[in-house]
Wavefront OBJ file of the C-alpha trace (Angstrom):
o trace
v -98.021 145.264 46.591
v -101.385 144.363 48.153
v -103.377 141.223 47.418
v -105.932 143.017 45.197
v -103.176 144.528 43.035
v -101.647 141.080 42.615
v -105.021 139.681 41.588
v -105.421 142.430 38.986
v -102.015 141.633 37.519
v -102.836 137.925 37.345
v -106.275 138.503 35.842
v -106.354 137.401 32.187
v -106.537 140.339 29.813
v -108.985 140.180 26.913
v -107.191 139.459 23.702
v -107.940 141.191 20.446
v -109.618 138.014 19.194
v -111.793 137.779 22.319
v -112.804 141.429 21.909
v -113.749 140.815 18.265
v -115.790 137.752 19.246
v -117.684 139.741 21.883
v -118.364 142.540 19.408
v -119.679 140.006 16.888
v -121.993 138.480 19.492
v -123.335 141.924 20.404
v -123.999 142.767 16.746
v -125.695 139.418 16.078
v -127.852 139.748 19.192
v -128.953 143.249 18.238
v -129.750 142.115 14.676
v -131.839 139.230 16.042
v -133.826 141.586 18.269
v -134.299 144.168 15.481
v -135.477 141.594 12.931
v -137.763 139.889 15.442
v -139.277 143.232 16.459
v -139.909 144.117 12.805
v -141.877 140.873 12.446
v -143.777 141.339 15.715
v -142.171 138.283 17.311
v -141.218 137.493 20.897
v -137.945 136.092 22.181
v -137.302 133.852 25.156
v -134.754 135.273 27.591
v -133.527 134.330 31.050
v -134.585 136.619 33.896
v -133.110 135.597 37.254
v -132.658 132.069 35.904
v -136.262 131.818 34.724
v -137.296 131.632 31.055
v -139.498 134.570 30.011
v -141.268 135.197 26.704
v -140.730 138.890 25.916
v -141.878 140.872 22.870
v -138.808 141.730 20.792
v -140.060 145.313 20.497
v -139.782 145.657 24.277
v -136.252 144.251 24.209
v -135.320 146.601 21.391
v -136.409 149.637 23.409
v -134.282 148.413 26.339
v -131.257 147.846 24.099
v -131.664 151.313 22.549
v -131.732 152.944 26.009
v -128.383 151.362 26.921
v -126.566 152.699 23.853
l 1 2 3 4 5 6 7 8 9 10 11 12 13 14 15 16 17 18 19 20 21 22 23 24 25 26 27 28 29 30 31 32 33 34 35 36 37 38 39 40 41 42 43 44 45 46 47 48 49 50 51 52 53 54 55 56 57 58 59 60 61 62 63 64 65 66 67
């Protein structure tokens, strides 16, 4: 067995609870962007460690492209 295979075996596997938490975060984030876009608001996000004020509508179009 090579070193990379050993690392993969030792890597923690996401639990069902962790997966549900991540799914909840994704849903909440999308809802925030959708509701903010509907109200014409901007959101502050981190881009390369720098805070940026971005129109929620722009973020929504980016999120929709990734789906």
